[in-house]
N, C-alpha and C positions, 0 to 999 in steps of 0.2 A: 189892607190899608190894618194895621195896629195902633191902638192905641193905649196912649200910657199917661202919666199924670205930668214927665219930661221929657217924655220920647227917649227918655234913654235907657232907662232901664230894659228896651224891648230890644235895643240895638244888636245883642250877642243873637236872640233870639231870631234875628228879621238875618242874621247870618246865617243861619245854621238851618233857617227855612230857604233862603234860596237854592246853598247850597244843595237842600233835598227833594227843590227842582231842578234841577240841575242834575243829578245825577239821575233823577227821574225822563228828562229829555221836556221838560213845562218849562213854559218864556211865559217868567214871572216878573209884577215888577212889584216886587213885597217892601214897606217904607214903615216906619213908626215914624210915628208924630205924635207930640202934647195933647190935652184936652184943650189947652188955649186955641192948636194950630189947626187944627184937623176941623176947623167948623167951614176953612179956607180948602180945602184939602180933597172933600169926602166927592165930590161932582163924580172924577171919575173911578172911584172905586169899587169893584163887583162889591166885597166882601167888605166887613169893617169887624175886626176882635180888638174888645177891650179888654187890655190888662184886669187879672180880677179887683184889682185895689181901685180900677175905674167905675167896677160893677154896679156903682151907685149913678150913672151916670147912660147904665143901659138905658131908660125910657127917653130921657132929650135927646139920646144919639142916634134912637131907632127914629126920631122927629124932624132932622133934620138931615137925615139921606133921603135921594130922590127915594119912590118909591119902585117895590121889587129887589133893593140891594139886601141882603141877610148883616144883620149888626148880632154878634151875638159880642158873651162874655170866656177866656180861652181860664179854660179848667184849671184850677191851682194848683193840681200835679202836675199838667204838663206845663204852665208856664215855670214851677220852680223849678223842676228840672229843664229849664231848657231844650225842649223835646219840640225841635224844626220839625221831624221828621210826621211829629204827633199832632202840631198846627195846622202844620202845609194839609193833613187830614183834613180837619176840621173846615178848614176854611176849602180843600175842595167836597165835599159833601156841603156844605153850605149851598155854593155857586152851581152844581152839578153842571147837565152837559149845557153851563152859559158863561166859561170859562175860557176864553181865546187861548190857545195852545199856538 
């Protein structure tokens, strides 16, 4: 799950991540949500990534997800470049063997 203020600025990034996952043969449910909606949607998330603009919410988001769910901020360079491959790599590195394929 990618979290940003309106859930819209990450739409392109989500699209690129989905294409990267598909090319790699990874079945992934990747979605963008707003900071307002994320509290209701983090229950099923395996990893939560925050857009750089939502960095200030890192501690709050970590407290709101269930134990063991990694929460990190997307690197500004990856986000600015809309690097779907790089952000997918970040997500995969955070969940390790816990990803369901």
